[in-house]
C-alpha positions in Angstrom: -22.2 -13.4 3.2 -20.5 -16.8 2.8 -16.8 -16.8 2.0 -13.9 -19.1 1.9 -12.1 -16.7 4.2 -14.6 -17.4 7.0 -13.3 -21.0 7.1 -9.7 -20.1 6.2 -9.0 -16.6 7.6 -5.2 -17.1 7.2 -5.6 -17.7 3.5 -7.5 -14.4 3.3 -4.8 -12.6 5.3 -2.1 -13.9 3.0 -4.0 -12.8 -0.1 -4.6 -9.4 1.5 -0.9 -9.0 2.3 0.0 -9.8 -1.3 -2.6 -7.4 -2.8 -1.5 -4.7 -0.3 2.1 -5.0 -1.5 0.9 -4.8 -5.1 -1.1 -1.7 -4.2 2.0 0.0 -2.8 3.9 -0.8 -5.9 1.1 0.3 -8.3 0.6 3.6 -6.6 4.0 4.5 -5.0 6.7 1.9 -5.7 7.7 3.1 -9.2 8.1 6.8 -8.2 11.5 7.7 -6.7 12.1 11.2 -8.1 11.6 14.4 -6.3 10.0 17.4 -8.0 11.7 20.8 -7.8 9.4 23.9 -7.9 10.9 26.1 -10.7 10.0 29.3 -8.8 10.9 28.5 -5.2 13.4 25.7 -5.9 11.8 23.7 -3.1 11.9 20.0 -3.5 8.9 17.8 -2.8 8.0 14.2 -3.2 8.7 11.7 -4.4 5.0 11.1 -4.1 2.2 13.4 -5.2 -1.1 14.0 -3.3 -3.1 12.2 -5.9 -0.8 9.1 -5.7 -1.1 9.0 -1.9 -4.8 9.6 -2.0 -5.3 6.8 -4.5 -3.2 4.4 -2.5 -5.1 5.2 0.7 -8.5 4.8 -0.9 -7.4 1.5 -2.5 -6.1 0.2 0.9 -9.4 1.2 2.6 -11.4 -0.6 0.0 -9.2 -3.7 0.3 -9.5 -3.8 4.1 -13.3 -3.3 4.1 -13.7 -6.1 1.6 -11.4 -8.4 3.6 -13.3 -7.9 6.8 -16.6 -8.2 5.0 -15.6 -11.5 3.5 -14.5 -13.1 6.8 -10.9 -12.1 7.5 -10.8 -11.2 11.3 -10.3 -7.5 11.7 -7.1 -7.9 13.8 -5.6 -10.3 11.2 -6.5 -8.1 8.3 -5.0 -5.0 10.0 -1.8 -6.9 10.8 -1.4 -8.4 7.3 -1.8 -5.0 5.7 0.4 -3.1 8.1 3.3 -5.6 7.8 3.0 -6.0 4.1 2.9 -2.3 3.2 5.7 -1.5 5.7 7.9 -4.2 4.3 7.3 -3.1 0.7 8.0 0.6 1.5 11.1 -0.3 3.6 12.6 -2.5 1.0 12.6 0.3 -1.6 13.6 3.0 0.9 16.6 0.9 2.2 17.9 0.3 -1.3 18.0 4.1 -2.1 19.0 5.6 1.3 22.6 6.4 2.1 21.9 8.0 5.5 20.2 5.2 7.4 17.2 7.5 8.0 14.9 5.1 6.1 14.4 3.4 9.4 12.7 6.5 10.8 10.4 6.5 7.8 9.8 2.8 8.2 8.7 3.3 11.8 6.4 6.1 10.8 4.9 4.0 8.0 4.4 1.1 10.4 2.7 3.2 13.0 0.5 5.0 10.5 -0.5 1.7 8.9 -1.2 0.1 12.2 -3.3 2.9 13.5 -5.2 3.4 10.2 -5.9 -0.2 9.6 -7.1 -0.9 13.2 -9.5 2.0 13.0 -10.9 1.1 9.6 -11.2 -2.6 10.4 -12.9 -1.9 13.8 -15.4 0.6 12.2 -16.1 -1.9 9.3 -16.6 -4.7 11.8 -18.9 -2.6 14.0 -21.0 -1.6 11.0 -21.3 -5.1 9.7 -22.1 -6.5 13.1 -23.8 -3.7 15.1 -24.8 -5.9 18.0 -21.5 -7.7 18.3 -22.8 -10.9 16.6 -20.6 -12.5 14.1 -21.4 -15.5 12.0 -19.8 -18.7 13.2 -17.4 -20.5 10.9 -19.0 -23.6 9.3 -17.0 -26.7 9.5 
C-alpha cells in the first residue's frame, strides 16, 4: 500500500493528532453533566458507556489506518496519546476547582499510552508478520 505517510510520517502523525482531538470532542468533549439516578440518587458520568465505546472504537480505527498507511507505530501511538490527553486535560482543568483533574489526566495519559502501544504493535505485527516493512521511496 503506497501512501504519502510512508515518505512523510511526521505529516501523518500531525494529521492523526488532529483527528484524535476531534474524536475526543465529537464523542466526549461536549458532555460535562452528570446523571443522577432518580431511585438511588447516585451520580454517574459525565460520559455514558455508549459514548466511551464509540470513542474507543473510533480511536482504534484511526490508529489501525494510520499504521497501515505508513505512520510508524511508535509515532502514531505517541501522537494519539498526547493529543487525546491534552484535549481531555484542557476541558477538565477549566471545570475543576479541586486540582484533581491532574490525577485524571495522568490516568488518561497512561491508559492512552498503553492502549495505543498495544493496538499499534498488534496492527504492525499483522501487517508485517515476518518483520519486513516496506522501505520509504525517495
